[in-house]
C-alpha positions as CSV (number, residue, x, y, z in Angstrom):
1,M,7.9,29.8,-11.7
2,G,7.8,26.1,-11.3
3,H,6.6,23.8,-8.5
4,F,8.2,20.6,-7.3
5,Y,5.7,17.9,-6.4
6,R,7.1,15.9,-3.5
7,Y,4.8,12.8,-3.7
8,I,4.0,10.5,-6.6
9,R,1.2,8.0,-7.4
10,G,0.9,5.4,-4.7
11,D,2.5,7.3,-1.9
12,R,0.6,7.1,1.4
13,A,-0.3,10.4,2.8
14,V,-2.4,12.1,5.4
15,I,-4.2,15.4,5.0
16,V,-2.9,17.7,7.7
17,F,-5.5,20.5,7.7
18,G,-8.8,21.5,6.1
19,K,-12.1,19.8,5.8
20,R,-10.6,16.3,5.7
21,A,-7.8,16.9,8.2
22,G,-6.4,13.7,9.7
23,V,-7.8,11.4,7.0
24,L,-5.4,8.8,5.5
25,G,-5.2,8.3,1.7
26,V,-3.1,7.5,-1.3
27,V,-1.8,10.0,-3.8
28,D,-3.3,9.4,-7.2
29,S,-1.8,12.3,-9.2
30,A,-0.3,15.8,-9.1
31,V,-2.5,18.5,-10.4
32,F,-2.9,22.3,-10.9
33,Q,-6.5,23.1,-10.3
34,R,-9.1,24.2,-7.8
35,T,-9.1,22.3,-4.5
36,L,-11.6,21.2,-1.9
37,D,-10.7,23.9,0.7
38,Y,-9.8,26.7,-1.8
39,P,-12.4,26.5,-4.6
40,D,-11.8,30.0,-5.9
41,D,-8.0,29.6,-6.5
42,Y,-6.0,27.5,-8.8
43,S,-3.2,25.8,-6.9
44,P,-0.6,23.0,-7.3
45,G,-1.9,20.0,-5.4
46,Y,-2.8,16.4,-5.5
47,H,-5.7,14.1,-6.1
48,V,-5.8,11.8,-3.0
49,V,-7.9,8.7,-2.8
50,L,-9.3,8.5,0.7
51,V,-10.4,5.6,2.9
52,D,-13.9,7.2,3.4
53,D,-14.4,9.1,0.1
54,P,-13.5,8.3,-3.5
55,V,-11.1,11.2,-4.4
56,V,-10.4,14.7,-3.1
57,T,-8.2,17.5,-4.5
58,V,-6.0,19.2,-2.0
59,R,-3.2,21.8,-2.1
60,W,0.4,20.6,-2.0
61,D,0.9,22.0,1.6
62,Q,-2.1,20.1,2.9
63,V,-0.5,16.7,2.4
64,K,2.1,14.9,4.5
65,G,3.6,11.5,3.7
66,V,3.3,8.7,6.2
C-alpha cells in the first residue's frame, strides 16, 4: 500500500491538531517515522520547520496547506 504526500519542501502549512495545533511552519520533507503526537507508531508524515521551534515531525493528516 502506498501513500501520496500532498505537500513538498517549501510549502507553507499549519498544524491543525495535536501538541502544536495552530502553529504555522514550512514543510521540509516527507517522512515515514515516529511523530511528535504518536511516538509509538510509524506513520507517513512531514518534517515541518516551525516559527517557534526548529523542526517537528507530524503525521500527514495533521498538516493543512495555507
